[in-house]
C-alpha positions in Angstrom: -0.1 -0.1 0.1 0.8 3.6 -1.4 -0.2 6.6 0.9 -0.4 8.2 -3.1 -4.2 8.8 -3.8 -5.2 7.0 -6.2 -5.8 8.5 -10.0 -8.2 11.0 -11.0 -10.9 9.0 -13.0 -10.0 8.9 -16.8 -13.0 11.9 -18.7 -15.6 11.2 -19.1 -17.1 11.0 -22.6 -20.2 13.4 -23.2 -22.6 13.2 -26.0 -23.6 14.8 -28.5 -26.3 17.0 -27.6 -24.9 18.2 -24.1 -22.0 19.9 -26.3 -23.5 21.8 -28.0 -23.6 25.4 -27.0 -26.4 27.7 -26.3 -26.3 29.8 -29.3 -26.9 26.7 -30.6 -29.8 25.4 -29.2 -31.4 29.0 -29.5 -30.6 28.9 -33.2 -31.6 25.6 -34.0 -35.9 25.5 -33.9 -35.0 28.9 -36.3 -33.1 26.9 -39.1 -35.8 24.2 -38.6 -38.6 26.6 -39.1 -37.0 27.9 -41.6 -36.4 24.9 -43.2 -39.7 23.3 -43.1 -41.1 26.5 -44.5 -38.7 26.0 -47.0 -39.9 22.6 -48.3 -43.5 23.3 -47.3 -42.7 26.3 -50.6 -41.4 23.2 -52.6 -44.2 20.7 -52.5 -46.3 23.7 -53.6 -45.0 24.8 -56.4 -44.3 20.5 -57.1 -48.0 20.1 -56.7 -48.7 23.5 -58.3 -46.6 22.2 -61.4 -48.0 18.2 -61.4 -51.4 20.0 -62.0 -50.4 22.5 -64.8 -48.5 19.5 -66.3 -51.3 17.4 -66.3 -54.2 19.8 -66.7 -51.6 21.2 -70.3 -52.2 17.6 -71.2 -55.1 17.6 -71.8 -56.0 20.7 -73.4 -52.7 19.3 -75.7 -53.9 16.0 -76.3 -58.3 17.7 -77.0 -56.4 19.9 -79.4 -54.5 18.0 -81.4 -57.6 15.7 -82.1 -59.9 18.9 -83.4 -56.7 19.9 -85.8 -55.8 16.2 -86.9 -60.3 16.5 -87.7 -59.7 19.3 -89.6 -56.3 18.2 -91.3 -58.9 15.3 -92.5 -61.5 16.9 -93.5 -59.1 20.2 -95.6 -57.5 16.7 -97.7 -61.3 15.3 -98.1 -62.0 18.7 -99.6 -58.7 18.8 -101.4 -59.3 15.1 -102.6 -63.5 16.0 -103.8 -61.1 19.1 -106.1 -58.4 17.3 -107.6 -61.2 14.1 -109.3 -63.5 17.8 -110.2 -60.4 18.7 -111.7 -59.4 15.7 -113.0 -62.9 15.4 -114.8 -63.9 18.3 -116.0 -63.6 17.9 -119.5 -63.6 14.2 -120.1 -66.3 13.4 -122.2 -68.1 10.8 -120.0 -68.3 13.8 -117.6 -69.8 16.7 -119.4 -71.9 14.0 -121.7 -73.3 13.2 -117.5 -73.7 17.4 -116.9 -76.5 17.1 -120.0 -78.4 14.3 -119.3 -78.6 16.7 -115.5 -79.7 19.0 -117.0 -82.1 17.3 -119.5 -80.8 16.9 -123.1 -80.3 13.2 -124.8 -78.5 11.7 -127.5 -79.2 12.4 -131.4 -79.6 8.3 -131.4 -82.2 8.3 -128.2 -86.2 8.6 -128.6 -88.0 11.2 -125.6 -90.7 8.6 -124.4 -93.0 11.2 -121.4 -95.1 9.2 -119.2 -98.7 10.8 -118.8 -98.4 11.0 -115.2 -94.8 12.9 -114.9 -95.1 15.7 -113.2 -95.5 18.9 -114.4 -91.4 20.0 -113.1 -89.5 18.0 -112.4 -87.0 17.3 -110.0 -83.2 16.8 -110.1 -82.2 14.2 -112.2 -78.6 14.6 -110.4 -77.3 15.2 -107.3 -75.6 18.4 -106.9 -71.9 18.0 -105.6 -70.9 20.8 -104.1 -67.4 21.8 -104.1 -65.6 22.9 -100.9 
């Protein structure tokens, strides 16, 4: 046995939260509030962007369908005009127009029914050009 005092106990390790100073602890709620506000603002902005993207997608799809329908109608009109242009001066088309107006061929006989109406109706269907 010795008369020397016992060695001092080793320093205890303090937990990390005990090592924080008062200034750090006083600023912590403010930074947490600021972080929460920024996260909330980000969530609101993301929600707006998602809703806006969905709306634009639906409206773009509708407008695309309308445009394609207009294109199909215009293509049909172009085809009718091209057909009318190619048939405008063919003898068969001119003969058909003459028949629609009531003309007959040289070697044809006209037979009129006694029950025929006074004013004849349309012989041919009129094709309206676009």
